[in-house]
HTML snippet that shows the backbone in 3Dmol.js (N, CA, C, O; Angstrom):
<script src="https://3Dmol.org/build/3Dmol-min.js"></script>
<div id="view" style="width:600px;height:400px;position:relative"></div>
<script>
const pdb = `
ATOM      1  N   UNK A   1      -8.787 -27.158 -16.753  1.00  0.00           N
ATOM      2  CA  UNK A   1      -9.247 -26.342 -15.658  1.00  0.00           C
ATOM      3  C   UNK A   1      -8.162 -26.187 -14.593  1.00  0.00           C
ATOM      4  O   UNK A   1      -7.987 -25.108 -14.027  1.00  0.00           O
ATOM      5  N   UNK A   2      -7.435 -27.277 -14.327  1.00  0.00           N
ATOM      6  CA  UNK A   2      -6.385 -27.217 -13.316  1.00  0.00           C
ATOM      7  C   UNK A   2      -5.289 -26.239 -13.731  1.00  0.00           C
ATOM      8  O   UNK A   2      -4.731 -25.537 -12.888  1.00  0.00           O
ATOM      9  N   UNK A   3      -4.985 -26.193 -15.010  1.00  0.00           N
ATOM     10  CA  UNK A   3      -3.977 -25.265 -15.491  1.00  0.00           C
ATOM     11  C   UNK A   3      -4.417 -23.829 -15.258  1.00  0.00           C
ATOM     12  O   UNK A   3      -3.615 -22.984 -14.859  1.00  0.00           O
ATOM     13  N   UNK A   4      -5.672 -23.559 -15.503  1.00  0.00           N
ATOM     14  CA  UNK A   4      -6.213 -22.221 -15.299  1.00  0.00           C
ATOM     15  C   UNK A   4      -6.114 -21.812 -13.838  1.00  0.00           C
ATOM     16  O   UNK A   4      -5.693 -20.695 -13.537  1.00  0.00           O
ATOM     17  N   UNK A   5      -6.491 -22.685 -12.943  1.00  0.00           N
ATOM     18  CA  UNK A   5      -6.397 -22.376 -11.508  1.00  0.00           C
ATOM     19  C   UNK A   5      -4.957 -22.153 -11.103  1.00  0.00           C
ATOM     20  O   UNK A   5      -4.660 -21.228 -10.347  1.00  0.00           O
ATOM     21  N   UNK A   6      -4.069 -22.982 -11.591  1.00  0.00           N
ATOM     22  CA  UNK A   6      -2.656 -22.848 -11.257  1.00  0.00           C
ATOM     23  C   UNK A   6      -2.111 -21.513 -11.749  1.00  0.00           C
ATOM     24  O   UNK A   6      -1.388 -20.828 -11.027  1.00  0.00           O
ATOM     25  N   UNK A   7      -2.455 -21.151 -12.963  1.00  0.00           N
ATOM     26  CA  UNK A   7      -1.983 -19.886 -13.521  1.00  0.00           C
ATOM     27  C   UNK A   7      -2.551 -18.711 -12.744  1.00  0.00           C
ATOM     28  O   UNK A   7      -1.835 -17.752 -12.457  1.00  0.00           O
ATOM     29  N   UNK A   8      -3.842 -18.776 -12.397  1.00  0.00           N
ATOM     30  CA  UNK A   8      -4.454 -17.707 -11.623  1.00  0.00           C
ATOM     31  C   UNK A   8      -3.846 -17.606 -10.237  1.00  0.00           C
ATOM     32  O   UNK A   8      -3.613 -16.501  -9.748  1.00  0.00           O
ATOM     33  N   UNK A   9      -3.585 -18.731  -9.596  1.00  0.00           N
ATOM     34  CA  UNK A   9      -2.970 -18.728  -8.270  1.00  0.00           C
ATOM     35  C   UNK A   9      -1.584 -18.118  -8.327  1.00  0.00           C
ATOM     36  O   UNK A   9      -1.200 -17.353  -7.442  1.00  0.00           O
ATOM     37  N   UNK A  10      -0.841 -18.449  -9.352  1.00  0.00           N
ATOM     38  CA  UNK A  10       0.498 -17.902  -9.504  1.00  0.00           C
ATOM     39  C   UNK A  10       0.429 -16.395  -9.719  1.00  0.00           C
ATOM     40  O   UNK A  10       1.210 -15.647  -9.132  1.00  0.00           O
ATOM     41  N   UNK A  11      -0.495 -15.951 -10.551  1.00  0.00           N
ATOM     42  CA  UNK A  11      -0.643 -14.522 -10.820  1.00  0.00           C
ATOM     43  C   UNK A  11      -1.015 -13.781  -9.542  1.00  0.00           C
ATOM     44  O   UNK A  11      -0.450 -12.726  -9.250  1.00  0.00           O
ATOM     45  N   UNK A  12      -1.964 -14.326  -8.776  1.00  0.00           N
ATOM     46  CA  UNK A  12      -2.335 -13.687  -7.517  1.00  0.00           C
ATOM     47  C   UNK A  12      -1.156 -13.650  -6.563  1.00  0.00           C
ATOM     48  O   UNK A  12      -0.940 -12.656  -5.869  1.00  0.00           O
ATOM     49  N   UNK A  13      -0.403 -14.722  -6.528  1.00  0.00           N
ATOM     50  CA  UNK A  13       0.776 -14.764  -5.674  1.00  0.00           C
ATOM     51  C   UNK A  13       1.802 -13.724  -6.111  1.00  0.00           C
ATOM     52  O   UNK A  13       2.403 -13.046  -5.279  1.00  0.00           O
ATOM     53  N   UNK A  14       1.997 -13.605  -7.416  1.00  0.00           N
ATOM     54  CA  UNK A  14       2.923 -12.600  -7.940  1.00  0.00           C
ATOM     55  C   UNK A  14       2.459 -11.202  -7.585  1.00  0.00           C
ATOM     56  O   UNK A  14       3.263 -10.363  -7.179  1.00  0.00           O
ATOM     57  N   UNK A  15       1.162 -10.943  -7.735  1.00  0.00           N
ATOM     58  CA  UNK A  15       0.619  -9.627  -7.400  1.00  0.00           C
ATOM     59  C   UNK A  15       0.772  -9.323  -5.918  1.00  0.00           C
ATOM     60  O   UNK A  15       1.114  -8.202  -5.542  1.00  0.00           O
ATOM     61  N   UNK A  16       0.520 -10.310  -5.082  1.00  0.00           N
ATOM     62  CA  UNK A  16       0.674 -10.131  -3.636  1.00  0.00           C
ATOM     63  C   UNK A  16       2.127  -9.820  -3.293  1.00  0.00           C
ATOM     64  O   UNK A  16       2.402  -8.978  -2.438  1.00  0.00           O
ATOM     65  N   UNK A  17       3.043 -10.495  -3.952  1.00  0.00           N
ATOM     66  CA  UNK A  17       4.463 -10.257  -3.707  1.00  0.00           C
ATOM     67  C   UNK A  17       4.863  -8.844  -4.148  1.00  0.00           C
ATOM     68  O   UNK A  17       5.590  -8.146  -3.442  1.00  0.00           O
ATOM     69  N   UNK A  18       4.385  -8.441  -5.309  1.00  0.00           N
ATOM     70  CA  UNK A  18       4.689  -7.099  -5.814  1.00  0.00           C
ATOM     71  C   UNK A  18       4.124  -6.049  -4.877  1.00  0.00           C
ATOM     72  O   UNK A  18       4.816  -5.089  -4.539  1.00  0.00           O
ATOM     73  N   UNK A  19       2.865  -6.216  -4.448  1.00  0.00           N
ATOM     74  CA  UNK A  19       2.254  -5.244  -3.544  1.00  0.00           C
ATOM     75  C   UNK A  19       3.018  -5.187  -2.222  1.00  0.00           C
ATOM     76  O   UNK A  19       3.226  -4.106  -1.671  1.00  0.00           O
ATOM     77  N   UNK A  20       3.429  -6.330  -1.720  1.00  0.00           N
ATOM     78  CA  UNK A  20       4.181  -6.365  -0.472  1.00  0.00           C
ATOM     79  C   UNK A  20       5.477  -5.568  -0.588  1.00  0.00           C
ATOM     80  O   UNK A  20       5.817  -4.790   0.304  1.00  0.00           O
ATOM     81  N   UNK A  21       6.192  -5.765  -1.681  1.00  0.00           N
ATOM     82  CA  UNK A  21       7.451  -5.038  -1.898  1.00  0.00           C
ATOM     83  C   UNK A  21       7.204  -3.540  -2.093  1.00  0.00           C
ATOM     84  O   UNK A  21       7.935  -2.710  -1.553  1.00  0.00           O
ATOM     85  N   UNK A  22       6.182  -3.205  -2.860  1.00  0.00           N
ATOM     86  CA  UNK A  22       5.835  -1.808  -3.105  1.00  0.00           C
ATOM     87  C   UNK A  22       5.404  -1.127  -1.808  1.00  0.00           C
ATOM     88  O   UNK A  22       5.827  -0.007  -1.521  1.00  0.00           O
ATOM     89  N   UNK A  23       4.567  -1.797  -1.032  1.00  0.00           N
ATOM     90  CA  UNK A  23       4.114  -1.254   0.250  1.00  0.00           C
ATOM     91  C   UNK A  23       5.311  -0.987   1.168  1.00  0.00           C
ATOM     92  O   UNK A  23       5.369   0.055   1.821  1.00  0.00           O
ATOM     93  N   UNK A  24       6.236  -1.896   1.219  1.00  0.00           N
ATOM     94  CA  UNK A  24       7.426  -1.711   2.055  1.00  0.00           C
ATOM     95  C   UNK A  24       8.259  -0.527   1.584  1.00  0.00           C
ATOM     96  O   UNK A  24       8.742   0.259   2.398  1.00  0.00           O
ATOM     97  N   UNK A  25       8.426  -0.401   0.279  1.00  0.00           N
ATOM     98  CA  UNK A  25       9.210   0.712  -0.265  1.00  0.00           C
ATOM     99  C   UNK A  25       8.537   2.050   0.041  1.00  0.00           C
ATOM    100  O   UNK A  25       9.204   3.010   0.427  1.00  0.00           O
ATOM    101  N   UNK A  26       7.228   2.111  -0.131  1.00  0.00           N
ATOM    102  CA  UNK A  26       6.502   3.349   0.147  1.00  0.00           C
ATOM    103  C   UNK A  26       6.571   3.678   1.632  1.00  0.00           C
ATOM    104  O   UNK A  26       6.815   4.828   1.998  1.00  0.00           O
ATOM    105  N   UNK A  27       6.360   2.691   2.490  1.00  0.00           N
ATOM    106  CA  UNK A  27       6.366   2.910   3.935  1.00  0.00           C
ATOM    107  C   UNK A  27       7.722   3.385   4.441  1.00  0.00           C
ATOM    108  O   UNK A  27       7.798   4.059   5.468  1.00  0.00           O
ATOM    109  N   UNK A  28       8.780   3.045   3.738  1.00  0.00           N
ATOM    110  CA  UNK A  28      10.106   3.475   4.182  1.00  0.00           C
ATOM    111  C   UNK A  28      10.526   4.809   3.553  1.00  0.00           C
ATOM    112  O   UNK A  28      11.603   5.325   3.849  1.00  0.00           O
ATOM    113  N   UNK A  29       9.676   5.362   2.690  1.00  0.00           N
ATOM    114  CA  UNK A  29      10.024   6.632   2.046  1.00  0.00           C
ATOM    115  C   UNK A  29       9.842   7.809   3.000  1.00  0.00           C
ATOM    116  O   UNK A  29       9.014   7.762   3.910  1.00  0.00           O
ATOM    117  N   UNK A  30      10.615   8.853   2.785  1.00  0.00           N
ATOM    118  CA  UNK A  30      10.507  10.042   3.638  1.00  0.00           C
ATOM    119  C   UNK A  30       9.145  10.716   3.474  1.00  0.00           C
ATOM    120  O   UNK A  30       8.603  11.247   4.443  1.00  0.00           O
ATOM    121  N   UNK A  31       8.589  10.701   2.271  1.00  0.00           N
ATOM    122  CA  UNK A  31       7.278  11.304   2.049  1.00  0.00           C
ATOM    123  C   UNK A  31       6.201  10.637   2.884  1.00  0.00           C
ATOM    124  O   UNK A  31       5.372  11.314   3.492  1.00  0.00           O
ATOM    125  N   UNK A  32       6.211   9.314   2.915  1.00  0.00           N
ATOM    126  CA  UNK A  32       5.231   8.582   3.713  1.00  0.00           C
ATOM    127  C   UNK A  32       5.442   8.855   5.192  1.00  0.00           C
ATOM    128  O   UNK A  32       4.480   9.094   5.923  1.00  0.00           O
ATOM    129  N   UNK A  33       6.687   8.821   5.638  1.00  0.00           N
ATOM    130  CA  UNK A  33       6.971   9.062   7.058  1.00  0.00           C
ATOM    131  C   UNK A  33       6.530  10.463   7.470  1.00  0.00           C
ATOM    132  O   UNK A  33       5.964  10.642   8.548  1.00  0.00           O
ATOM    133  N   UNK A  34       6.786  11.461   6.614  1.00  0.00           N
ATOM    134  CA  UNK A  34       6.349  12.827   6.927  1.00  0.00           C
ATOM    135  C   UNK A  34       4.830  12.918   6.966  1.00  0.00           C
ATOM    136  O   UNK A  34       4.262  13.527   7.872  1.00  0.00           O
ATOM    137  N   UNK A  35       4.176  12.311   5.982  1.00  0.00           N
ATOM    138  CA  UNK A  35       2.714  12.316   5.924  1.00  0.00           C
ATOM    139  C   UNK A  35       2.135  11.653   7.175  1.00  0.00           C
ATOM    140  O   UNK A  35       1.200  12.172   7.785  1.00  0.00           O
ATOM    141  N   UNK A  36       2.689  10.521   7.545  1.00  0.00           N
ATOM    142  CA  UNK A  36       2.208   9.799   8.722  1.00  0.00           C
ATOM    143  C   UNK A  36       2.412  10.625   9.982  1.00  0.00           C
ATOM    144  O   UNK A  36       1.576  10.607  10.885  1.00  0.00           O
ATOM    145  N   UNK A  37       3.525  11.350  10.042  1.00  0.00           N
ATOM    146  CA  UNK A  37       3.795  12.197  11.195  1.00  0.00           C
ATOM    147  C   UNK A  37       2.835  13.370  11.320  1.00  0.00           C
ATOM    148  O   UNK A  37       2.651  13.908  12.412  1.00  0.00           O
ATOM    149  N   UNK A  38       2.222  13.769  10.215  1.00  0.00           N
ATOM    150  CA  UNK A  38       1.269  14.873  10.225  1.00  0.00           C
ATOM    151  C   UNK A  38      -0.145  14.447  10.600  1.00  0.00           C
ATOM    152  O   UNK A  38      -1.008  15.297  10.817  1.00  0.00           O
ATOM    153  N   UNK A  39      -0.391  13.154  10.678  1.00  0.00           N
ATOM    154  CA  UNK A  39      -1.710  12.682  11.079  1.00  0.00           C
ATOM    155  C   UNK A  39      -1.956  13.062  12.529  1.00  0.00           C
ATOM    156  O   UNK A  39      -1.022  13.151  13.326  1.00  0.00           O
ATOM    157  N   UNK A  40      -3.212  13.284  12.863  1.00  0.00           N
ATOM    158  CA  UNK A  40      -3.541  13.642  14.235  1.00  0.00           C
ATOM    159  C   UNK A  40      -3.153  12.513  15.183  1.00  0.00           C
ATOM    160  O   UNK A  40      -3.035  11.352  14.790  1.00  0.00           O
ATOM    161  N   UNK A  41      -2.965  12.879  16.408  1.00  0.00           N
ATOM    162  CA  UNK A  41      -2.536  11.925  17.422  1.00  0.00           C
ATOM    163  C   UNK A  41      -3.450  10.709  17.466  1.00  0.00           C
ATOM    164  O   UNK A  41      -4.665  10.841  17.614  1.00  0.00           O
ATOM    165  N   UNK A  42      -2.868   9.544  17.337  1.00  0.00           N
ATOM    166  CA  UNK A  42      -3.606   8.293  17.420  1.00  0.00           C
ATOM    167  C   UNK A  42      -4.321   7.881  16.148  1.00  0.00           C
ATOM    168  O   UNK A  42      -4.872   6.782  16.082  1.00  0.00           O
ATOM    169  N   UNK A  43      -4.325   8.738  15.133  1.00  0.00           N
ATOM    170  CA  UNK A  43      -5.043   8.419  13.895  1.00  0.00           C
ATOM    171  C   UNK A  43      -4.438   7.217  13.179  1.00  0.00           C
ATOM    172  O   UNK A  43      -5.153   6.458  12.524  1.00  0.00           O
ATOM    173  N   UNK A  44      -3.141   7.043  13.300  1.00  0.00           N
ATOM    174  CA  UNK A  44      -2.470   5.931  12.619  1.00  0.00           C
ATOM    175  C   UNK A  44      -2.397   4.688  13.497  1.00  0.00           C
ATOM    176  O   UNK A  44      -1.956   3.631  13.045  1.00  0.00           O
ATOM    177  N   UNK A  45      -2.825   4.810  14.737  1.00  0.00           N
ATOM    178  CA  UNK A  45      -2.807   3.657  15.642  1.00  0.00           C
ATOM    179  C   UNK A  45      -3.959   2.719  15.303  1.00  0.00           C
ATOM    180  O   UNK A  45      -5.026   3.155  14.872  1.00  0.00           O
ATOM    181  N   UNK A  46      -3.734   1.471  15.497  1.00  0.00           N
ATOM    182  CA  UNK A  46      -4.760   0.434  15.330  1.00  0.00           C
ATOM    183  C   UNK A  46      -5.294   0.297  13.905  1.00  0.00           C
ATOM    184  O   UNK A  46      -6.392  -0.221  13.704  1.00  0.00           O
ATOM    185  N   UNK A  47      -4.535   0.753  12.926  1.00  0.00           N
ATOM    186  CA  UNK A  47      -4.885   0.488  11.533  1.00  0.00           C
ATOM    187  C   UNK A  47      -3.678  -0.175  10.879  1.00  0.00           C
ATOM    188  O   UNK A  47      -2.541   0.009  11.314  1.00  0.00           O
ATOM    189  N   UNK A  48      -3.935  -0.930   9.856  1.00  0.00           N
ATOM    190  CA  UNK A  48      -2.862  -1.687   9.219  1.00  0.00           C
ATOM    191  C   UNK A  48      -1.977  -0.792   8.359  1.00  0.00           C
ATOM    192  O   UNK A  48      -2.394   0.275   7.907  1.00  0.00           O
ATOM    193  N   UNK A  49      -0.772  -1.241   8.150  1.00  0.00           N
ATOM    194  CA  UNK A  49       0.143  -0.542   7.251  1.00  0.00           C
ATOM    195  C   UNK A  49      -0.446  -0.519   5.843  1.00  0.00           C
ATOM    196  O   UNK A  49      -0.293   0.466   5.121  1.00  0.00           O
ATOM    197  N   UNK A  50      -1.104  -1.577   5.460  1.00  0.00           N
ATOM    198  CA  UNK A  50      -1.745  -1.647   4.155  1.00  0.00           C
ATOM    199  C   UNK A  50      -2.743  -0.497   4.002  1.00  0.00           C
ATOM    200  O   UNK A  50      -2.745   0.187   2.979  1.00  0.00           O
ATOM    201  N   UNK A  51      -3.582  -0.281   5.004  1.00  0.00           N
ATOM    202  CA  UNK A  51      -4.565   0.810   4.967  1.00  0.00           C
ATOM    203  C   UNK A  51      -3.870   2.157   4.863  1.00  0.00           C
ATOM    204  O   UNK A  51      -4.280   3.003   4.069  1.00  0.00           O
ATOM    205  N   UNK A  52      -2.819   2.369   5.657  1.00  0.00           N
ATOM    206  CA  UNK A  52      -2.112   3.656   5.645  1.00  0.00           C
ATOM    207  C   UNK A  52      -1.462   3.928   4.295  1.00  0.00           C
ATOM    208  O   UNK A  52      -1.533   5.050   3.794  1.00  0.00           O
ATOM    209  N   UNK A  53      -0.837   2.934   3.704  1.00  0.00           N
ATOM    210  CA  UNK A  53      -0.182   3.126   2.409  1.00  0.00           C
ATOM    211  C   UNK A  53      -1.226   3.415   1.335  1.00  0.00           C
ATOM    212  O   UNK A  53      -1.020   4.292   0.496  1.00  0.00           O
ATOM    213  N   UNK A  54      -2.328   2.699   1.351  1.00  0.00           N
ATOM    214  CA  UNK A  54      -3.392   2.962   0.371  1.00  0.00           C
ATOM    215  C   UNK A  54      -3.954   4.371   0.537  1.00  0.00           C
ATOM    216  O   UNK A  54      -4.209   5.058  -0.452  1.00  0.00           O
ATOM    217  N   UNK A  55      -4.147   4.801   1.774  1.00  0.00           N
ATOM    218  CA  UNK A  55      -4.658   6.154   2.030  1.00  0.00           C
ATOM    219  C   UNK A  55      -3.645   7.204   1.567  1.00  0.00           C
ATOM    220  O   UNK A  55      -4.010   8.204   0.949  1.00  0.00           O
ATOM    221  N   UNK A  56      -2.374   6.962   1.876  1.00  0.00           N
ATOM    222  CA  UNK A  56      -1.313   7.876   1.445  1.00  0.00           C
ATOM    223  C   UNK A  56      -1.295   8.004  -0.078  1.00  0.00           C
ATOM    224  O   UNK A  56      -1.220   9.111  -0.610  1.00  0.00           O
ATOM    225  N   UNK A  57      -1.364   6.877  -0.773  1.00  0.00           N
ATOM    226  CA  UNK A  57      -1.375   6.898  -2.237  1.00  0.00           C
ATOM    227  C   UNK A  57      -2.594   7.641  -2.773  1.00  0.00           C
ATOM    228  O   UNK A  57      -2.475   8.441  -3.701  1.00  0.00           O
ATOM    229  N   UNK A  58      -3.765   7.381  -2.194  1.00  0.00           N
ATOM    230  CA  UNK A  58      -4.988   8.053  -2.642  1.00  0.00           C
ATOM    231  C   UNK A  58      -4.879   9.562  -2.445  1.00  0.00           C
ATOM    232  O   UNK A  58      -5.192  10.330  -3.355  1.00  0.00           O
ATOM    233  N   UNK A  59      -4.437   9.993  -1.261  1.00  0.00           N
ATOM    234  CA  UNK A  59      -4.328  11.419  -0.980  1.00  0.00           C
ATOM    235  C   UNK A  59      -3.262  12.081  -1.858  1.00  0.00           C
ATOM    236  O   UNK A  59      -3.438  13.214  -2.304  1.00  0.00           O
ATOM    237  N   UNK A  60      -2.174  11.381  -2.099  1.00  0.00           N
ATOM    238  CA  UNK A  60      -1.116  11.923  -2.954  1.00  0.00           C
ATOM    239  C   UNK A  60      -1.622  12.104  -4.378  1.00  0.00           C
ATOM    240  O   UNK A  60      -1.378  13.134  -5.006  1.00  0.00           O
ATOM    241  N   UNK A  61      -2.327  11.098  -4.884  1.00  0.00           N
ATOM    242  CA  UNK A  61      -2.874  11.205  -6.255  1.00  0.00           C
ATOM    243  C   UNK A  61      -3.929  12.291  -6.347  1.00  0.00           C
ATOM    244  O   UNK A  61      -4.003  12.991  -7.356  1.00  0.00           O
ATOM    245  N   UNK A  62      -4.746  12.446  -5.316  1.00  0.00           N
ATOM    246  CA  UNK A  62      -5.743  13.514  -5.305  1.00  0.00           C
ATOM    247  C   UNK A  62      -5.062  14.887  -5.355  1.00  0.00           C
ATOM    248  O   UNK A  62      -5.518  15.790  -6.056  1.00  0.00           O
ATOM    249  N   UNK A  63      -3.975  15.027  -4.608  1.00  0.00           N
ATOM    250  CA  UNK A  63      -3.226  16.287  -4.609  1.00  0.00           C
ATOM    251  C   UNK A  63      -2.618  16.555  -5.980  1.00  0.00           C
ATOM    252  O   UNK A  63      -2.655  17.682  -6.474  1.00  0.00           O
ATOM    253  N   UNK A  64      -2.070  15.533  -6.580  1.00  0.00           N
ATOM    254  CA  UNK A  64      -1.456  15.695  -7.903  1.00  0.00           C
ATOM    255  C   UNK A  64      -2.491  16.008  -8.983  1.00  0.00           C
ATOM    256  O   UNK A  64      -2.156  16.599 -10.010  1.00  0.00           O
ATOM    257  N   UNK A  65      -3.732  15.618  -8.758  1.00  0.00           N
ATOM    258  CA  UNK A  65      -4.786  15.829  -9.741  1.00  0.00           C
ATOM    259  C   UNK A  65      -5.195  17.303  -9.853  1.00  0.00           C
ATOM    260  O   UNK A  65      -5.801  17.703 -10.847  1.00  0.00           O
ATOM    261  N   UNK A  66      -4.869  18.104  -8.844  1.00  0.00           N
ATOM    262  CA  UNK A  66      -5.241  19.518  -8.869  1.00  0.00           C
ATOM    263  C   UNK A  66      -4.412  20.304  -9.808  1.00  0.00           C
ATOM    264  O   UNK A  66      -4.606  21.513  -9.939  1.00  0.00           O
TER     265      UNK A  66
END
`;
const viewer = $3Dmol.createViewer("view");
viewer.addModel(pdb, "pdb");
viewer.setStyle({}, {cartoon: {color: "spectrum"}});
viewer.zoomTo();
viewer.render();
</script>
């Protein structure tokens, strides 16, 4: 059982690290910066970068789906 928990903890840690790096890369991209700049005044204030990146990805995928 301890091995299972250790493996799961490591996997979650790896996933968190990957998401952190991916989020940083997306947030520094020109597409994200342009998208964020088009948001209405104050819309991006008081929300986390995590929320903004997830919203950006969702909206981008929705656009690509058309």
